[in-house]
C-alpha positions as CSV (number, residue, x, y, z in Angstrom):
1,M,264.6,154.3,287.7
2,T,268.1,154.1,289.1
3,L,270.7,151.9,287.4
4,Q,272.4,149.6,290.0
5,G,274.7,147.6,287.7
6,A,275.0,144.9,285.1
7,L,274.9,141.1,285.2
8,P,276.9,138.8,282.9
9,P,275.5,138.2,279.5
10,V,273.2,135.2,279.1
11,G,272.8,133.2,275.9
12,T,269.7,131.5,274.7
13,F,269.8,127.9,273.5
14,V,267.2,127.9,270.8
15,T,267.7,131.3,269.2
16,G,271.4,131.9,269.9
17,Y,270.7,135.4,271.2
18,R,272.8,137.0,273.9
19,I,271.0,139.0,276.6
20,F,272.8,141.7,278.4
21,P,270.8,142.2,281.7
22,F,271.0,145.3,283.8
23,V,269.7,145.8,287.3
24,G,267.9,148.9,288.5
25,T,265.6,150.1,291.2
26,I,262.1,151.5,290.5
27,E,260.4,153.8,292.9
28,R,256.7,153.0,293.6
29,P,254.2,153.6,292.3
30,A,255.5,153.0,288.8
31,Q,253.6,152.7,285.6
32,L,255.1,150.0,283.4
33,F,254.5,149.8,279.6
34,P,255.6,146.3,278.3
35,Q,256.5,145.9,274.6
36,E,253.6,143.7,273.5
37,A,255.6,141.7,270.9
38,E,258.2,140.8,273.6
39,V,256.4,140.6,277.0
40,A,253.3,138.5,277.5
41,Q,252.8,139.5,281.2
42,I,254.6,141.4,283.9
43,L,255.2,139.3,287.0
44,E,256.4,140.8,290.3
45,F,257.8,138.5,292.9
46,S,259.9,139.1,296.0
47,L,263.5,138.0,295.8
48,L,262.9,135.8,298.9
49,D,260.0,134.0,297.2
50,L,262.1,133.4,294.1
51,A,265.1,132.1,296.1
52,A,262.8,129.7,298.0
53,S,261.2,128.3,294.9
54,H,264.5,127.5,293.0
55,Q,264.7,124.0,291.4
56,M,266.8,122.5,288.7
57,K,264.5,120.8,286.1
58,R,264.9,119.1,282.8
59,L,262.4,120.6,280.4
60,V,261.8,119.9,276.7
61,R,261.3,122.9,274.5
62,K,260.9,122.7,270.8
63,G,262.0,119.1,271.0
64,V,265.2,120.0,272.7
65,P,265.8,118.7,276.3
66,I,267.4,121.3,278.5
67,K,268.4,121.3,282.2
68,T,267.7,124.7,283.6
69,P,267.1,126.5,286.8
70,T,263.4,127.1,287.4
71,Y,261.5,129.3,289.8
72,T,257.7,128.7,290.5
73,V,255.9,131.4,292.4
74,D,252.1,131.6,292.6
75,G,251.8,129.1,289.8
76,H,254.0,131.0,287.4
77,L,257.0,129.1,286.1
78,V,260.2,131.1,285.3
79,W,262.7,129.1,283.3
80,G,265.3,129.3,280.5
81,A,267.3,132.5,280.0
82,T,265.1,134.5,282.4
83,A,265.7,131.9,285.2
84,R,269.5,132.0,284.5
85,I,269.4,135.8,284.9
86,V,267.4,135.5,288.1
87,Q,269.9,132.9,289.4
88,S,272.8,135.2,288.6
89,L,271.1,138.1,290.5
90,L,270.3,135.9,293.5
91,E,273.8,134.6,293.7
92,R,275.1,138.2,293.9
93,L,272.5,139.2,296.4
94,G,272.7,136.0,298.5
95,P,274.6,137.6,301.5
96,L,272.0,140.4,301.6
97,L,268.9,138.2,301.5
């Protein structure tokens, strides 16, 4: 993996955690080993598919209504802090897409 840079920190609403995302490139084929306690599933989408599926939605999570960017690709909903990280990445890559 080659580190390309960092994105701004993103806070989580329910837990109050701050996520410090980094962007890197991975050469194919790559063998990925998710941390089972943290990652339910690895999803791979093209940046163009993510950008095309962007919507702002109001979701209710743990009884708390939140307005968040969402991305739905192949029936998979990306929302919350993950969607805000994707949004930040797509904003920076916009001119290149």
